N, CA, C, O and CB atoms as a CASP TS submission, in Angstrom:
PFRMAT TS
TARGET T0000
AUTHOR 0000-0000-0000
METHOD Language model
MODEL 1
PARENT N/A
ATOM      1  N   UNK     1     -65.467  49.483 -42.115  1.00  0.00           N
ATOM      2  CA  UNK     1     -64.212  49.030 -42.673  1.00  0.00           C
ATOM      3  C   UNK     1     -64.458  48.190 -43.928  1.00  0.00           C
ATOM      4  O   UNK     1     -63.790  48.372 -44.947  1.00  0.00           O
ATOM      5  CB  UNK     1     -63.425  48.229 -41.632  1.00  0.00           C
ATOM      6  N   UNK     2     -65.410  47.282 -43.844  1.00  0.00           N
ATOM      7  CA  UNK     2     -65.681  46.403 -44.985  1.00  0.00           C
ATOM      8  C   UNK     2     -66.175  47.221 -46.172  1.00  0.00           C
ATOM      9  O   UNK     2     -65.794  46.960 -47.314  1.00  0.00           O
ATOM     10  CB  UNK     2     -66.719  45.322 -44.609  1.00  0.00           C
ATOM     11  N   UNK     3     -67.026  48.211 -45.901  1.00  0.00           N
ATOM     12  CA  UNK     3     -67.550  49.040 -46.982  1.00  0.00           C
ATOM     13  C   UNK     3     -66.426  49.774 -47.709  1.00  0.00           C
ATOM     14  O   UNK     3     -66.524  50.005 -48.914  1.00  0.00           O
ATOM     15  CB  UNK     3     -68.567  50.043 -46.436  1.00  0.00           C
ATOM     16  N   UNK     4     -65.386  50.137 -47.014  1.00  0.00           N
ATOM     17  CA  UNK     4     -64.249  50.815 -47.635  1.00  0.00           C
ATOM     18  C   UNK     4     -63.399  49.861 -48.464  1.00  0.00           C
ATOM     19  O   UNK     4     -62.728  50.290 -49.402  1.00  0.00           O
ATOM     20  CB  UNK     4     -63.391  51.474 -46.571  1.00  0.00           C
ATOM     21  N   UNK     5     -63.419  48.583 -48.132  1.00  0.00           N
ATOM     22  CA  UNK     5     -62.609  47.610 -48.867  1.00  0.00           C
ATOM     23  C   UNK     5     -63.283  47.117 -50.146  1.00  0.00           C
ATOM     24  O   UNK     5     -62.597  46.639 -51.050  1.00  0.00           O
ATOM     25  CB  UNK     5     -62.298  46.432 -47.978  1.00  0.00           C
ATOM     26  N   UNK     6     -64.593  47.220 -50.241  1.00  0.00           N
ATOM     27  CA  UNK     6     -65.296  46.704 -51.417  1.00  0.00           C
ATOM     28  C   UNK     6     -64.824  47.324 -52.732  1.00  0.00           C
ATOM     29  O   UNK     6     -64.567  46.575 -53.674  1.00  0.00           O
ATOM     30  CB  UNK     6     -66.771  46.936 -51.262  1.00  0.00           C
ATOM     31  N   UNK     7     -64.696  48.641 -52.852  1.00  0.00           N
ATOM     32  CA  UNK     7     -64.185  49.198 -54.124  1.00  0.00           C
ATOM     33  C   UNK     7     -62.763  48.727 -54.447  1.00  0.00           C
ATOM     34  O   UNK     7     -62.428  48.522 -55.613  1.00  0.00           O
ATOM     35  CB  UNK     7     -64.209  50.726 -54.069  1.00  0.00           C
ATOM     36  N   UNK     8     -61.944  48.559 -53.435  1.00  0.00           N
ATOM     37  CA  UNK     8     -60.574  48.087 -53.651  1.00  0.00           C
ATOM     38  C   UNK     8     -60.609  46.657 -54.190  1.00  0.00           C
ATOM     39  O   UNK     8     -59.879  46.322 -55.123  1.00  0.00           O
ATOM     40  CB  UNK     8     -59.744  48.156 -52.331  1.00  0.00           C
ATOM     41  N   UNK     9     -61.452  45.826 -53.604  1.00  0.00           N
ATOM     42  CA  UNK     9     -61.551  44.443 -54.058  1.00  0.00           C
ATOM     43  C   UNK     9     -62.063  44.377 -55.494  1.00  0.00           C
ATOM     44  O   UNK     9     -61.573  43.574 -56.289  1.00  0.00           O
ATOM     45  CB  UNK     9     -62.470  43.640 -53.129  1.00  0.00           C
ATOM     46  N   UNK    10     -63.031  45.204 -55.829  1.00  0.00           N
ATOM     47  CA  UNK    10     -63.544  45.227 -57.207  1.00  0.00           C
ATOM     48  C   UNK    10     -62.472  45.687 -58.179  1.00  0.00           C
ATOM     49  O   UNK    10     -62.359  45.144 -59.278  1.00  0.00           O
ATOM     50  CB  UNK    10     -64.771  46.141 -57.312  1.00  0.00           C
ATOM     51  N   UNK    11     -61.688  46.677 -57.792  1.00  0.00           N
ATOM     52  CA  UNK    11     -60.615  47.172 -58.647  1.00  0.00           C
ATOM     53  C   UNK    11     -59.563  46.092 -58.898  1.00  0.00           C
ATOM     54  O   UNK    11     -58.945  46.056 -59.961  1.00  0.00           O
ATOM     55  CB  UNK    11     -59.962  48.406 -58.019  1.00  0.00           C
ATOM     56  N   UNK    12     -59.367  45.227 -57.929  1.00  0.00           N
ATOM     57  CA  UNK    12     -58.423  44.132 -58.077  1.00  0.00           C
ATOM     58  C   UNK    12     -59.002  42.956 -58.855  1.00  0.00           C
ATOM     59  O   UNK    12     -58.299  41.981 -59.121  1.00  0.00           O
ATOM     60  CB  UNK    12     -57.969  43.669 -56.723  1.00  0.00           C
ATOM     61  N   UNK    13     -60.278  43.043 -59.219  1.00  0.00           N
ATOM     62  CA  UNK    13     -60.908  41.981 -59.986  1.00  0.00           C
ATOM     63  C   UNK    13     -61.471  40.861 -59.135  1.00  0.00           C
ATOM     64  O   UNK    13     -61.770  39.780 -59.642  1.00  0.00           O
ATOM     65  CB  UNK    13     -59.934  41.418 -60.945  1.00  0.00           C
ATOM     66  N   UNK    14     -61.618  41.113 -57.850  1.00  0.00           N
ATOM     67  CA  UNK    14     -62.164  40.104 -56.952  1.00  0.00           C
ATOM     68  C   UNK    14     -63.685  40.207 -56.914  1.00  0.00           C
ATOM     69  O   UNK    14     -64.246  41.287 -57.102  1.00  0.00           O
ATOM     70  CB  UNK    14     -61.576  40.258 -55.536  1.00  0.00           C
ATOM     71  N   UNK    15     -64.335  39.098 -56.674  1.00  0.00           N
ATOM     72  CA  UNK    15     -65.783  39.044 -56.589  1.00  0.00           C
ATOM     73  C   UNK    15     -66.165  38.819 -55.136  1.00  0.00           C
ATOM     74  O   UNK    15     -65.591  37.965 -54.460  1.00  0.00           O
ATOM     75  CB  UNK    15     -66.365  37.929 -57.504  1.00  0.00           C
ATOM     76  N   UNK    16     -67.121  39.575 -54.666  1.00  0.00           N
ATOM     77  CA  UNK    16     -67.576  39.415 -53.287  1.00  0.00           C
ATOM     78  C   UNK    16     -68.948  38.751 -53.266  1.00  0.00           C
ATOM     79  O   UNK    16     -69.708  38.832 -54.231  1.00  0.00           O
ATOM     80  CB  UNK    16     -67.624  40.780 -52.563  1.00  0.00           C
ATOM     81  N   UNK    17     -69.249  38.098 -52.160  1.00  0.00           N
ATOM     82  CA  UNK    17     -70.576  37.534 -51.961  1.00  0.00           C
ATOM     83  C   UNK    17     -71.174  38.208 -50.729  1.00  0.00           C
ATOM     84  O   UNK    17     -70.465  38.853 -49.957  1.00  0.00           O
ATOM     85  CB  UNK    17     -70.524  35.966 -51.796  1.00  0.00           C
ATOM     86  N   UNK    18     -72.479  38.053 -50.555  1.00  0.00           N
ATOM     87  CA  UNK    18     -73.165  38.778 -49.495  1.00  0.00           C
ATOM     88  C   UNK    18     -73.102  38.091 -48.143  1.00  0.00           C
ATOM     89  O   UNK    18     -73.031  38.770 -47.119  1.00  0.00           O
ATOM     90  CB  UNK    18     -74.585  38.983 -49.873  1.00  0.00           C
ATOM     91  N   UNK    19     -73.126  36.769 -48.107  1.00  0.00           N
ATOM     92  CA  UNK    19     -73.150  36.065 -46.830  1.00  0.00           C
ATOM     93  C   UNK    19     -71.738  35.836 -46.329  1.00  0.00           C
ATOM     94  O   UNK    19     -70.825  35.580 -47.114  1.00  0.00           O
ATOM     95  CB  UNK    19     -73.891  34.730 -46.957  1.00  0.00           C
ATOM     96  N   UNK    20     -71.565  35.928 -45.043  1.00  0.00           N
ATOM     97  CA  UNK    20     -70.295  35.597 -44.419  1.00  0.00           C
ATOM     98  C   UNK    20     -70.581  34.886 -43.102  1.00  0.00           C
ATOM     99  O   UNK    20     -71.726  34.818 -42.654  1.00  0.00           O
ATOM    100  CB  UNK    20     -69.424  36.873 -44.194  1.00  0.00           C
ATOM    101  N   UNK    21     -69.548  34.369 -42.502  1.00  0.00           N
ATOM    102  CA  UNK    21     -69.679  33.667 -41.226  1.00  0.00           C
ATOM    103  C   UNK    21     -68.661  34.270 -40.275  1.00  0.00           C
ATOM    104  O   UNK    21     -67.458  34.234 -40.535  1.00  0.00           O
ATOM    105  CB  UNK    21     -69.467  32.112 -41.385  1.00  0.00           C
ATOM    106  N   UNK    22     -69.145  34.819 -39.182  1.00  0.00           N
ATOM    107  CA  UNK    22     -68.270  35.394 -38.166  1.00  0.00           C
ATOM    108  C   UNK    22     -68.446  34.618 -36.871  1.00  0.00           C
ATOM    109  O   UNK    22     -69.569  34.374 -36.431  1.00  0.00           O
ATOM    110  CB  UNK    22     -68.570  36.904 -37.953  1.00  0.00           C
ATOM    111  N   UNK    23     -67.343  34.238 -36.270  1.00  0.00           N
ATOM    112  CA  UNK    23     -67.380  33.549 -34.989  1.00  0.00           C
ATOM    113  C   UNK    23     -66.972  34.544 -33.906  1.00  0.00           C
ATOM    114  O   UNK    23     -65.807  34.933 -33.825  1.00  0.00           O
ATOM    115  CB  UNK    23     -66.445  32.293 -34.990  1.00  0.00           C
ATOM    116  N   UNK    24     -67.905  34.944 -33.097  1.00  0.00           N
ATOM    117  CA  UNK    24     -67.627  35.955 -32.080  1.00  0.00           C
ATOM    118  C   UNK    24     -67.396  35.342 -30.707  1.00  0.00           C
ATOM    119  O   UNK    24     -67.496  36.044 -29.701  1.00  0.00           O
ATOM    120  CB  UNK    24     -68.767  36.946 -32.009  1.00  0.00           C
ATOM    121  N   UNK    25     -67.095  34.079 -30.640  1.00  0.00           N
ATOM    122  CA  UNK    25     -66.936  33.418 -29.344  1.00  0.00           C
ATOM    123  C   UNK    25     -65.510  33.519 -28.804  1.00  0.00           C
ATOM    124  O   UNK    25     -65.152  32.782 -27.885  1.00  0.00           O
ATOM    125  CB  UNK    25     -67.333  31.961 -29.459  1.00  0.00           C
ATOM    126  N   UNK    26     -64.708  34.396 -29.344  1.00  0.00           N
ATOM    127  CA  UNK    26     -63.361  34.574 -28.833  1.00  0.00           C
ATOM    128  C   UNK    26     -62.312  34.131 -29.820  1.00  0.00           C
ATOM    129  O   UNK    26     -62.623  33.833 -30.973  1.00  0.00           O
ATOM    130  CB  UNK    26     -63.192  33.829 -27.553  1.00  0.00           C
ATOM    131  N   UNK    27     -61.062  34.085 -29.373  1.00  0.00           N
ATOM    132  CA  UNK    27     -59.969  33.679 -30.268  1.00  0.00           C
ATOM    133  C   UNK    27     -60.128  32.230 -30.700  1.00  0.00           C
ATOM    134  O   UNK    27     -60.834  31.451 -30.060  1.00  0.00           O
ATOM    135  CB  UNK    27     -58.610  33.873 -29.583  1.00  0.00           C
ATOM    136  N   UNK    28     -59.477  31.887 -31.770  1.00  0.00           N
ATOM    137  CA  UNK    28     -59.552  30.509 -32.244  1.00  0.00           C
ATOM    138  C   UNK    28     -59.122  29.559 -31.144  1.00  0.00           C
ATOM    139  O   UNK    28     -58.102  29.750 -30.482  1.00  0.00           O
ATOM    140  CB  UNK    28     -58.682  30.310 -33.496  1.00  0.00           C
ATOM    141  N   UNK    29     -59.907  28.564 -30.980  1.00  0.00           N
ATOM    142  CA  UNK    29     -59.642  27.592 -29.928  1.00  0.00           C
ATOM    143  C   UNK    29     -60.876  26.743 -29.730  1.00  0.00           C
ATOM    144  O   UNK    29     -61.719  26.628 -30.619  1.00  0.00           O
ATOM    145  CB  UNK    29     -59.233  28.286 -28.607  1.00  0.00           C
ATOM    146  N   UNK    30     -60.972  26.160 -28.573  1.00  0.00           N
ATOM    147  CA  UNK    30     -62.079  25.229 -28.331  1.00  0.00           C
ATOM    148  C   UNK    30     -63.434  25.918 -28.375  1.00  0.00           C
ATOM    149  O   UNK    30     -64.409  25.298 -28.799  1.00  0.00           O
ATOM    150  CB  UNK    30     -61.901  24.546 -26.990  1.00  0.00           C
ATOM    151  N   UNK    31     -63.536  27.186 -27.950  1.00  0.00           N
ATOM    152  CA  UNK    31     -64.825  27.877 -27.973  1.00  0.00           C
ATOM    153  C   UNK    31     -65.356  28.016 -29.399  1.00  0.00           C
ATOM    154  O   UNK    31     -66.557  27.880 -29.633  1.00  0.00           O
ATOM    155  CB  UNK    31     -64.698  29.259 -27.323  1.00  0.00           C
ATOM    156  N   UNK    32     -64.472  28.285 -30.340  1.00  0.00           N
ATOM    157  CA  UNK    32     -64.892  28.441 -31.732  1.00  0.00           C
ATOM    158  C   UNK    32     -65.458  27.136 -32.270  1.00  0.00           C
ATOM    159  O   UNK    32     -66.471  27.143 -32.969  1.00  0.00           O
ATOM    160  CB  UNK    32     -63.717  28.907 -32.603  1.00  0.00           C
ATOM    161  N   UNK    33     -64.832  26.043 -31.960  1.00  0.00           N
ATOM    162  CA  UNK    33     -65.302  24.763 -32.477  1.00  0.00           C
ATOM    163  C   UNK    33     -66.598  24.322 -31.812  1.00  0.00           C
ATOM    164  O   UNK    33     -67.422  23.663 -32.447  1.00  0.00           O
ATOM    165  CB  UNK    33     -64.240  23.701 -32.283  1.00  0.00           C
ATOM    166  N   UNK    34     -66.793  24.675 -30.540  1.00  0.00           N
ATOM    167  CA  UNK    34     -68.072  24.381 -29.890  1.00  0.00           C
ATOM    168  C   UNK    34     -69.189  25.230 -30.482  1.00  0.00           C
ATOM    169  O   UNK    34     -70.345  24.807 -30.500  1.00  0.00           O
ATOM    170  CB  UNK    34     -67.975  24.618 -28.377  1.00  0.00           C
ATOM    171  N   UNK    35     -68.857  26.424 -30.968  1.00  0.00           N
ATOM    172  CA  UNK    35     -69.864  27.290 -31.585  1.00  0.00           C
ATOM    173  C   UNK    35     -70.438  26.658 -32.845  1.00  0.00           C
ATOM    174  O   UNK    35     -71.565  26.968 -33.233  1.00  0.00           O
ATOM    175  CB  UNK    35     -69.262  28.656 -31.914  1.00  0.00           C
ATOM    176  N   UNK    36     -69.682  25.781 -33.484  1.00  0.00           N
ATOM    177  CA  UNK    36     -70.182  25.115 -34.684  1.00  0.00           C
ATOM    178  C   UNK    36     -71.377  24.216 -34.392  1.00  0.00           C
ATOM    179  O   UNK    36     -72.121  23.869 -35.309  1.00  0.00           O
ATOM    180  CB  UNK    36     -69.078  24.302 -35.320  1.00  0.00           C
ATOM    181  N   UNK    37     -71.572  23.838 -33.147  1.00  0.00           N
ATOM    182  CA  UNK    37     -72.713  23.016 -32.774  1.00  0.00           C
ATOM    183  C   UNK    37     -73.984  23.840 -32.607  1.00  0.00           C
ATOM    184  O   UNK    37     -75.079  23.281 -32.549  1.00  0.00           O
ATOM    185  CB  UNK    37     -72.416  22.268 -31.496  1.00  0.00           C
ATOM    186  N   UNK    38     -73.852  25.148 -32.529  1.00  0.00           N
ATOM    187  CA  UNK    38     -75.003  26.036 -32.377  1.00  0.00           C
ATOM    188  C   UNK    38     -75.792  26.063 -33.686  1.00  0.00           C
ATOM    189  O   UNK    38     -75.210  26.315 -34.740  1.00  0.00           O
ATOM    190  CB  UNK    38     -74.549  27.474 -31.974  1.00  0.00           C
ATOM    191  N   UNK    39     -77.104  25.809 -33.645  1.00  0.00           N
ATOM    192  CA  UNK    39     -77.907  25.789 -34.877  1.00  0.00           C
ATOM    193  C   UNK    39     -77.872  27.090 -35.673  1.00  0.00           C
ATOM    194  O   UNK    39     -77.998  27.063 -36.898  1.00  0.00           O
ATOM    195  CB  UNK    39     -79.325  25.471 -34.539  1.00  0.00           C
ATOM    196  N   UNK    40     -77.704  28.228 -35.003  1.00  0.00           N
ATOM    197  CA  UNK    40     -77.648  29.490 -35.752  1.00  0.00           C
ATOM    198  C   UNK    40     -76.386  29.556 -36.614  1.00  0.00           C
ATOM    199  O   UNK    40     -76.423  30.089 -37.723  1.00  0.00           O
ATOM    200  CB  UNK    40     -77.693  30.693 -34.786  1.00  0.00           C
ATOM    201  N   UNK    41     -75.272  29.021 -36.114  1.00  0.00           N
ATOM    202  CA  UNK    41     -74.055  28.984 -36.922  1.00  0.00           C
ATOM    203  C   UNK    41     -74.207  28.021 -38.094  1.00  0.00           C
ATOM    204  O   UNK    41     -73.730  28.292 -39.196  1.00  0.00           O
ATOM    205  CB  UNK    41     -72.853  28.580 -36.061  1.00  0.00           C
ATOM    206  N   UNK    42     -74.867  26.911 -37.851  1.00  0.00           N
ATOM    207  CA  UNK    42     -75.067  25.930 -38.920  1.00  0.00           C
ATOM    208  C   UNK    42     -75.869  26.551 -40.055  1.00  0.00           C
ATOM    209  O   UNK    42     -75.547  26.333 -41.223  1.00  0.00           O
ATOM    210  CB  UNK    42     -75.782  24.669 -38.383  1.00  0.00           C
ATOM    211  N   UNK    43     -76.907  27.320 -39.737  1.00  0.00           N
ATOM    212  CA  UNK    43     -77.706  27.997 -40.779  1.00  0.00           C
ATOM    213  C   UNK    43     -76.866  29.017 -41.535  1.00  0.00           C
ATOM    214  O   UNK    43     -76.955  29.108 -42.760  1.00  0.00           O
ATOM    215  CB  UNK    43     -78.934  28.693 -40.157  1.00  0.00           C
ATOM    216  N   UNK    44     -76.043  29.794 -40.807  1.00  0.00           N
ATOM    217  CA  UNK    44     -75.196  30.799 -41.472  1.00  0.00           C
ATOM    218  C   UNK    44     -74.155  30.139 -42.368  1.00  0.00           C
ATOM    219  O   UNK    44     -73.911  30.600 -43.483  1.00  0.00           O
ATOM    220  CB  UNK    44     -74.497  31.688 -40.431  1.00  0.00           C
ATOM    221  N   UNK    45     -73.548  29.075 -41.891  1.00  0.00           N
ATOM    222  CA  UNK    45     -72.554  28.361 -42.696  1.00  0.00           C
ATOM    223  C   UNK    45     -73.212  27.778 -43.935  1.00  0.00           C
ATOM    224  O   UNK    45     -72.634  27.812 -45.021  1.00  0.00           O
ATOM    225  CB  UNK    45     -71.876  27.245 -41.872  1.00  0.00           C
ATOM    226  N   UNK    46     -74.422  27.240 -43.778  1.00  0.00           N
ATOM    227  CA  UNK    46     -75.152  26.679 -44.915  1.00  0.00           C
ATOM    228  C   UNK    46     -75.441  27.752 -45.964  1.00  0.00           C
ATOM    229  O   UNK    46     -75.226  27.515 -47.153  1.00  0.00           O
ATOM    230  CB  UNK    46     -76.466  26.035 -44.442  1.00  0.00           C
ATOM    231  N   UNK    47     -75.921  28.922 -45.552  1.00  0.00           N
ATOM    232  CA  UNK    47     -76.185  30.022 -46.496  1.00  0.00           C
ATOM    233  C   UNK    47     -74.904  30.470 -47.178  1.00  0.00           C
ATOM    234  O   UNK    47     -74.880  30.697 -48.388  1.00  0.00           O
ATOM    235  CB  UNK    47     -76.836  31.213 -45.773  1.00  0.00           C
ATOM    236  N   UNK    48     -73.833  30.598 -46.389  1.00  0.00           N
ATOM    237  CA  UNK    48     -72.550  31.024 -46.936  1.00  0.00           C
ATOM    238  C   UNK    48     -72.043  30.051 -47.991  1.00  0.00           C
ATOM    239  O   UNK    48     -71.642  30.469 -49.078  1.00  0.00           O
ATOM    240  CB  UNK    48     -71.523  31.165 -45.824  1.00  0.00           C
ATOM    241  N   UNK    49     -72.057  28.759 -47.682  1.00  0.00           N
ATOM    242  CA  UNK    49     -71.542  27.764 -48.627  1.00  0.00           C
ATOM    243  C   UNK    49     -72.410  27.662 -49.873  1.00  0.00           C
ATOM    244  O   UNK    49     -71.887  27.496 -50.975  1.00  0.00           O
ATOM    245  CB  UNK    49     -71.447  26.401 -47.956  1.00  0.00           C
ATOM    246  N   UNK    50     -73.730  27.759 -49.718  1.00  0.00           N
ATOM    247  CA  UNK    50     -74.617  27.713 -50.885  1.00  0.00           C
ATOM    248  C   UNK    50     -74.350  28.889 -51.820  1.00  0.00           C
ATOM    249  O   UNK    50     -74.296  28.716 -53.037  1.00  0.00           O
ATOM    250  CB  UNK    50     -76.091  27.715 -50.442  1.00  0.00           C
ATOM    251  N   UNK    51     -74.183  30.086 -51.253  1.00  0.00           N
ATOM    252  CA  UNK    51     -73.909  31.242 -52.108  1.00  0.00           C
ATOM    253  C   UNK    51     -72.523  31.150 -52.739  1.00  0.00           C
ATOM    254  O   UNK    51     -72.351  31.509 -53.904  1.00  0.00           O
ATOM    255  CB  UNK    51     -74.031  32.537 -51.303  1.00  0.00           C
ATOM    256  N   UNK    52     -71.540  30.677 -51.989  1.00  0.00           N
ATOM    257  CA  UNK    52     -70.195  30.536 -52.527  1.00  0.00           C
ATOM    258  C   UNK    52     -70.172  29.548 -53.688  1.00  0.00           C
ATOM    259  O   UNK    52     -69.548  29.815 -54.715  1.00  0.00           O
ATOM    260  CB  UNK    52     -69.229  30.086 -51.432  1.00  0.00           C
ATOM    261  N   UNK    53     -70.840  28.420 -53.536  1.00  0.00           N
ATOM    262  CA  UNK    53     -70.907  27.423 -54.612  1.00  0.00           C
ATOM    263  C   UNK    53     -71.664  27.980 -55.809  1.00  0.00           C
ATOM    264  O   UNK    53     -71.251  27.790 -56.953  1.00  0.00           O
ATOM    265  CB  UNK    53     -71.581  26.127 -54.113  1.00  0.00           C
ATOM    266  N   UNK    54     -72.781  28.674 -55.545  1.00  0.00           N
ATOM    267  CA  UNK    54     -73.560  29.263 -56.649  1.00  0.00           C
ATOM    268  C   UNK    54     -72.708  30.274 -57.422  1.00  0.00           C
ATOM    269  O   UNK    54     -72.687  30.263 -58.653  1.00  0.00           O
ATOM    270  CB  UNK    54     -74.849  29.950 -56.107  1.00  0.00           C
ATOM    271  N   UNK    55     -72.011  31.140 -56.698  1.00  0.00           N
ATOM    272  CA  UNK    55     -71.196  32.163 -57.352  1.00  0.00           C
ATOM    273  C   UNK    55     -70.068  31.523 -58.153  1.00  0.00           C
ATOM    274  O   UNK    55     -69.784  31.962 -59.268  1.00  0.00           O
ATOM    275  CB  UNK    55     -70.621  33.139 -56.315  1.00  0.00           C
ATOM    276  N   UNK    56     -69.431  30.510 -57.618  1.00  0.00           N
ATOM    277  CA  UNK    56     -68.330  29.864 -58.347  1.00  0.00           C
ATOM    278  C   UNK    56     -68.842  29.182 -59.611  1.00  0.00           C
ATOM    279  O   UNK    56     -68.187  29.238 -60.652  1.00  0.00           O
ATOM    280  CB  UNK    56     -67.613  28.837 -57.447  1.00  0.00           C
ATOM    281  N   UNK    57     -70.003  28.541 -59.534  1.00  0.00           N
ATOM    282  CA  UNK    57     -70.577  27.912 -60.731  1.00  0.00           C
ATOM    283  C   UNK    57     -70.980  28.959 -61.766  1.00  0.00           C
ATOM    284  O   UNK    57     -70.763  28.770 -62.962  1.00  0.00           O
ATOM    285  CB  UNK    57     -71.795  27.054 -60.353  1.00  0.00           C
ATOM    286  N   UNK    58     -71.562  30.053 -61.306  1.00  0.00           N
ATOM    287  CA  UNK    58     -71.974  31.125 -62.222  1.00  0.00           C
ATOM    288  C   UNK    58     -70.768  31.729 -62.930  1.00  0.00           C
ATOM    289  O   UNK    58     -70.791  31.916 -64.146  1.00  0.00           O
ATOM    290  CB  UNK    58     -72.739  32.221 -61.462  1.00  0.00           C
ATOM    291  N   UNK    59     -69.724  32.032 -62.180  1.00  0.00           N
ATOM    292  CA  UNK    59     -68.530  32.623 -62.778  1.00  0.00           C
ATOM    293  C   UNK    59     -67.852  31.654 -63.742  1.00  0.00           C
ATOM    294  O   UNK    59     -67.368  32.062 -64.798  1.00  0.00           O
ATOM    295  CB  UNK    59     -67.548  33.047 -61.688  1.00  0.00           C
ATOM    296  N   UNK    60     -67.817  30.387 -63.385  1.00  0.00           N
ATOM    297  CA  UNK    60     -67.201  29.390 -64.269  1.00  0.00           C
ATOM    298  C   UNK    60     -67.991  29.260 -65.565  1.00  0.00           C
ATOM    299  O   UNK    60     -67.410  29.216 -66.649  1.00  0.00           O
ATOM    300  CB  UNK    60     -67.108  28.022 -63.564  1.00  0.00           C
ATOM    301  N   UNK    61     -69.309  29.199 -65.454  1.00  0.00           N
ATOM    302  CA  UNK    61     -70.153  29.076 -66.641  1.00  0.00           C
ATOM    303  C   UNK    61     -69.973  30.281 -67.558  1.00  0.00           C
ATOM    304  O   UNK    61     -69.812  30.123 -68.768  1.00  0.00           O
ATOM    305  CB  UNK    61     -71.630  28.929 -66.239  1.00  0.00           C
ATOM    306  N   UNK    62     -69.999  31.472 -66.992  1.00  0.00           N
ATOM    307  CA  UNK    62     -69.840  32.677 -67.812  1.00  0.00           C
ATOM    308  C   UNK    62     -68.449  32.776 -68.411  1.00  0.00           C
ATOM    309  O   UNK    62     -68.299  33.229 -69.545  1.00  0.00           O
ATOM    310  CB  UNK    62     -70.129  33.918 -66.987  1.00  0.00           C
ATOM    311  N   UNK    63     -67.450  32.371 -67.688  1.00  0.00           N
ATOM    312  CA  UNK    63     -66.071  32.437 -68.193  1.00  0.00           C
ATOM    313  C   UNK    63     -65.890  31.484 -69.371  1.00  0.00           C
ATOM    314  O   UNK    63     -65.209  31.816 -70.341  1.00  0.00           O
ATOM    315  CB  UNK    63     -65.061  32.096 -67.070  1.00  0.00           C
ATOM    316  N   UNK    64     -66.492  30.311 -69.289  1.00  0.00           N
ATOM    317  CA  UNK    64     -66.371  29.336 -70.375  1.00  0.00           C
ATOM    318  C   UNK    64     -67.194  29.741 -71.587  1.00  0.00           C
ATOM    319  O   UNK    64     -66.841  29.409 -72.719  1.00  0.00           O
ATOM    320  CB  UNK    64     -66.801  27.957 -69.899  1.00  0.00           C
ATOM    321  N   UNK    65     -68.301  30.463 -71.354  1.00  0.00           N
ATOM    322  CA  UNK    65     -69.206  30.793 -72.459  1.00  0.00           C
ATOM    323  C   UNK    65     -68.891  32.082 -73.181  1.00  0.00           C
ATOM    324  O   UNK    65     -69.451  32.330 -74.248  1.00  0.00           O
ATOM    325  CB  UNK    65     -70.581  30.868 -71.956  1.00  0.00           C
ATOM    326  N   UNK    66     -68.026  32.904 -72.649  1.00  0.00           N
ATOM    327  CA  UNK    66     -67.730  34.215 -73.246  1.00  0.00           C
ATOM    328  C   UNK    66     -66.240  34.307 -73.535  1.00  0.00           C
ATOM    329  O   UNK    66     -65.406  34.122 -72.647  1.00  0.00           O
ATOM    330  CB  UNK    66     -68.179  35.379 -72.305  1.00  0.00           C
ATOM    331  N   UNK    67     -65.918  34.596 -74.796  1.00  0.00           N
ATOM    332  CA  UNK    67     -64.496  34.756 -75.139  1.00  0.00           C
ATOM    333  C   UNK    67     -64.045  36.174 -74.868  1.00  0.00           C
ATOM    334  O   UNK    67     -64.869  37.087 -74.801  1.00  0.00           O
ATOM    335  CB  UNK    67     -64.240  34.395 -76.613  1.00  0.00           C
ATOM    336  N   UNK    68     -62.764  36.367 -74.713  1.00  0.00           N
ATOM    337  CA  UNK    68     -62.214  37.695 -74.434  1.00  0.00           C
ATOM    338  C   UNK    68     -62.041  38.533 -75.691  1.00  0.00           C
ATOM    339  O   UNK    68     -61.761  39.728 -75.594  1.00  0.00           O
ATOM    340  CB  UNK    68     -60.886  37.565 -73.732  1.00  0.00           C
ATOM    341  N   UNK    69     -62.200  37.948 -76.850  1.00  0.00           N
ATOM    342  CA  UNK    69     -61.963  38.695 -78.096  1.00  0.00           C
ATOM    343  C   UNK    69     -63.185  39.372 -78.598  1.00  0.00           C
ATOM    344  O   UNK    69     -63.143  40.036 -79.633  1.00  0.00           O
ATOM    345  CB  UNK    69     -61.441  37.798 -79.159  1.00  0.00           C
TER
END
């Protein structure tokens, strides 16, 4: 499903990143928040946030440095 959405997102001008965080412990509720204490989730969240921040800084830098004309 995700692979089918990537071309659509690119056509809309959206940028995707490679890391994501999925909580498979059930519906949102107390189980999801307890999963945040699991070290494997902490590592995934850390990778996700680092890539998200890197991508946002990269896009901002390039947008400021390149004119549209």
